[in-house]
C-alpha positions in Angstrom: 0.0 0.0 0.0 1.3 3.4 -1.0 0.1 5.9 1.6 1.2 8.8 -0.6 -1.7 7.9 -2.9 -4.3 8.3 -0.2 -5.7 11.9 -0.2 -7.5 13.8 2.4 -10.5 14.0 0.1 -10.7 10.2 -0.1 -10.6 9.9 3.6 -13.3 12.5 4.1 -15.5 10.8 1.5 -14.9 7.4 3.1 -15.7 8.7 6.6 -18.9 10.3 5.3 -20.1 7.1 3.6 -19.3 5.1 6.7 -21.1 7.5 9.0 -24.2 7.8 6.8 -24.3 4.2 5.5 -25.2 5.4 2.0 -23.3 6.5 -1.1 -26.2 8.8 -2.2 -26.6 10.5 1.1 -22.8 11.0 1.3 -22.8 12.6 -2.1 -25.5 15.0 -1.0 -23.6 15.9 2.1 -20.3 16.4 0.3 -22.0 18.2 -2.7 -20.7 15.6 -5.1 -22.3 13.3 -7.6 -22.8 9.7 -6.5 -20.4 8.4 -9.3 -17.7 10.8 -7.9 -18.2 9.3 -4.4 -18.0 5.8 -5.8 -14.8 6.6 -7.7 -13.2 8.0 -4.6 -14.0 4.9 -2.6 -12.9 2.6 -5.4 -9.5 4.4 -5.7 -9.1 4.2 -1.9 -9.9 0.5 -1.9 -7.4 -0.1 -4.7 -4.7 1.7 -2.9 -5.3 -0.3 0.3 -5.7 -3.5 -1.7 -8.9 -4.6 0.1 -12.6 -3.7 -0.2 -13.8 -1.2 2.4 -17.6 -1.8 2.1 -19.8 -4.8 1.3 -23.3 -4.8 0.0 -25.9 -6.6 2.2 -29.2 -6.5 0.4 -29.9 -2.7 0.1 -27.5 -1.8 2.9 -23.8 -1.3 2.9 -21.5 -2.3 5.7 -17.9 -1.8 6.6 -15.6 -4.8 5.9 -12.8 -5.6 8.4 -10.5 -3.4 6.5 -13.1 -0.6 6.5 -13.5 -0.9 10.2 -9.7 -0.5 10.7 -9.6 2.5 8.4 -12.6 4.1 10.2 -10.7 3.7 13.5 -7.6 5.2 12.0 -9.5 8.1 10.5 -11.1 8.9 13.9 -7.7 8.7 15.6 -6.3 11.1 13.0 -9.3 13.3 13.6 -8.5 13.3 17.3 -4.9 14.3 16.6 -6.2 17.2 14.4 -8.4 18.2 17.3 -5.4 18.2 19.6 -3.5 20.3 17.0 -6.5 22.7 16.7 -6.6 22.9 20.5 -2.9 23.8 20.7 -3.3 26.4 17.9 -6.5 27.7 19.6 -4.5 28.2 22.8 -2.0 30.3 20.9 -4.7 32.3 19.3 -6.7 32.7 22.5 -9.3 30.1 21.3 -10.5 32.1 18.3 -11.0 28.9 16.3 -11.6 25.1 16.8 -14.4 22.6 16.8 -16.7 21.1 19.5 -18.8 17.9 18.9 -21.4 17.2 21.5 -24.0 14.4 21.6 -26.9 14.4 24.1 -29.9 12.3 25.0 -33.3 13.7 24.0 -34.4 14.8 27.4 -31.3 17.0 27.7 -32.6 19.1 24.8 -34.8 21.0 27.3 -31.8 22.7 28.9 -28.5 22.0 27.2 -29.1 24.1 24.0 -29.5 27.2 26.2 -26.1 26.5 27.9 -24.6 25.8 24.5 -26.0 29.1 23.1 -24.2 31.0 25.9 -21.0 29.2 25.0 -21.4 30.0 21.3 -21.9 33.7 22.1 -18.7 33.7 24.2 -16.7 31.9 21.5 -18.4 32.8 18.1 -15.6 31.3 16.0 -15.9 27.8 17.5 -17.5 25.3 15.1 -20.1 23.5 17.2 -21.7 20.2 16.0 -24.7 19.0 18.1 -26.3 15.5 17.8 -29.5 14.8 19.7 -30.6 11.1 19.9 -31.9 8.5 22.4 -29.6 6.9 24.9 -28.8 3.9 22.7 -27.8 6.3 20.0 -25.5 8.3 22.3 -23.9 5.1 23.6 -23.3 3.9 20.0 -21.7 7.2 19.1 -19.5 6.9 22.3 -18.4 3.5 21.3 -17.5 4.8 17.9 -15.6 7.8 19.4 -17.7 10.1 17.2 -17.9 13.1 19.5 -15.9 15.0 22.1 -18.5 15.1 24.9 -21.7 13.3 25.8 -24.5 14.6 28.0 -26.6 11.9 29.6 -28.1 10.8 33.0 -27.2 7.1 32.8 -23.7 6.5 31.5 -22.8 3.0 30.4 -21.2 0.9 33.0 -19.2 -1.3 30.6 -17.0 1.4 29.1 -13.8 3.1 30.2 -15.1 6.6 30.5 -14.8 9.7 32.6 -18.1 10.8 34.2 -18.6 14.2 35.7 -22.1 15.0 37.3 -22.9 18.7 36.8 -26.7 19.2 37.2 -29.5 17.7 39.2 -32.1 15.8 37.2 -35.1 15.1 39.5 -37.6 12.6 38.1 -41.0 13.5 39.4 -44.5 11.9 39.4 -46.9 14.0 37.2 -50.7 13.8 37.0 -53.4 15.7 35.2 -54.6 18.9 36.9 -57.2 18.3 39.5 -56.0 14.8 40.3 -57.3 13.5 43.7 -53.7 13.2 45.1 -52.7 16.8 44.1 -51.8 19.1 46.9 -51.1 16.4 49.5 -48.5 13.8 50.5 -49.2 10.3 49.2 -47.5 6.9 48.8 -46.9 4.7 45.8 -49.3 2.2 47.3 -52.1 4.8 47.1 -51.3 5.1 43.3 -51.3 1.3 42.8 -54.6 1.4 40.9 -53.4 4.2 38.5 -52.2 3.6 34.9 -48.8 4.9 34.2 -47.3 6.1 30.9 -43.5 5.7 30.9 -40.6 6.2 28.6 -39.5 3.3 26.5 -37.2 0.6 28.0 -33.5 1.5 27.3 -34.0 5.2 28.0 -32.0 6.7 30.9 -35.1 7.9 32.7 -36.9 4.5 32.4 -33.8 2.7 33.7 -33.7 5.0 36.7 -37.4 4.5 37.4 -37.1 0.7 37.1 -34.0 0.6 39.3 -35.7 2.8 41.9 -38.9 0.7 42.0 -36.9 -2.5 42.3 -35.0 -1.0 45.3 -38.4 -0.1 46.9 -39.8 -3.5 45.9 -42.7 -1.7 44.2 -44.3 -2.0 40.8 -46.5 0.2 38.6 -49.3 -0.7 36.3 -47.7 0.5 33.0 -50.4 1.1 30.4 -48.3 2.6 27.7 -44.6 3.2 26.8 -43.8 6.2 24.7 -40.5 7.5 23.3 -41.4 11.2 23.6 -41.6 13.3 26.7 -43.9 15.8 24.8 -46.3 13.0 23.9 -46.4 11.7 27.5 -47.1 15.2 28.8 -50.0 15.6 26.5 -51.4 12.1 27.3 -51.2 12.8 31.0 -52.9 16.1 30.6 -55.7 14.4 28.7 -56.3 12.1 31.7 -54.9 8.9 30.2 -52.7 8.2 33.2 -49.8 9.3 35.4 -46.1 9.4 34.5 -42.6 9.9 35.9 -40.7 12.5 34.0 -37.6 14.7 34.3 -38.4 18.0 35.9 -36.4 19.6 33.1 -38.9 18.3 30.5 -41.7 20.3 32.2 -42.7 23.9 31.9 -41.5 26.3 34.7 -45.2 26.1 35.8 -46.4 22.5 34.9 -50.0 23.8 35.0 -49.2 25.5 31.7 -49.0 22.0 30.2 -52.2 20.9 32.0 -50.4 18.8 34.6 -49.2 18.9 38.2 -46.4 17.4 40.1 -47.5 15.0 42.9 -45.8 14.9 46.3 -45.1 11.2 46.5 -43.1 9.4 49.1 -39.6 8.4 47.9 -39.8 10.9 45.1 -38.3 12.7 43.3 -35.7 10.2 42.0 -32.3 12.0 41.9 -30.4 11.0 38.7 -27.9 13.8 37.9 -27.0 14.9 34.4 -23.3 14.1 33.6 -20.7 15.2 31.2 -19.1 12.0 29.8 -16.1 11.3 27.6 -13.9 8.4 26.7 -11.1 8.0 29.3 -8.4 8.1 26.6 -9.9 11.0 24.7 -7.7 13.9 24.0 -10.0 16.8 24.9 -9.7 19.9 22.7 -9.5 23.3 24.2 -13.1 24.0 23.2 -14.2 20.8 24.9 -12.4 21.7 28.1 -13.9 25.2 28.0 -17.4 23.8 27.4 -17.0 21.5 30.5 -16.0 24.6 32.5 -19.0 26.5 31.1 -21.5 23.8 32.0 -20.1 23.4 35.6 -20.1 27.1 36.2 -23.6 27.7 34.8 -25.1 24.8 36.7 -23.6 26.1 40.0 -24.7 29.7 39.5 
């Protein structure tokens, strides 16, 4: 293999195809024609001497050689991030890039914090990805971002976890519920139907773990992958729920719901800043961590 024949453009094209899993979508993203993308990948495969993708039905997947190249491209990307960080330090951080992935519930507060950071450092290129917990964990395993914001970090990865903000999970009910305005127990709510987030979400895992610890169970009528949908369903009288306080309005009554005062609640499951232990954090990433910690303590 002659590494001198591998161009930056080929590596960028390969990384985009691998990320999107599609030649056509990569072409749109890179503003190229699909034949041009195919030629770039073909030339790169010929230089390496092995195929980088395989066709499985209508899907394309990385071969073993493709997975090795993807890991190498990400390592090179990290080194460039380190270089950007060093240059940014010399320039007083007037440039650089920050990649952040967060779970969907964090979208209720994190963008405001990110907005303040962008105003402070207007020349930093910020890339934000919002997905469910499984998606964030998958991106973490692939080393796709600098930082991850979540409430339930994976226990089977070598990561650094820094809690920075409380994330109380509260019991919500429609306005006028019989238990509103007084202290009650879970046993008193045993006959109620509950609408919960889908299994695998951070908040659902926290709820399940909390109930198991209390040796209690709920009558789950429906699982929904959207906090907004759950709020609307609770307001319509379909049942109760347990949601992050951050997903509710400052005055929950504006959403047609109320927070119940239930024994053993709220569940405290803090938001955390997470990154891979071996990750070389760029100067923008370090600055954003400091911004989040400072803002949350204000």
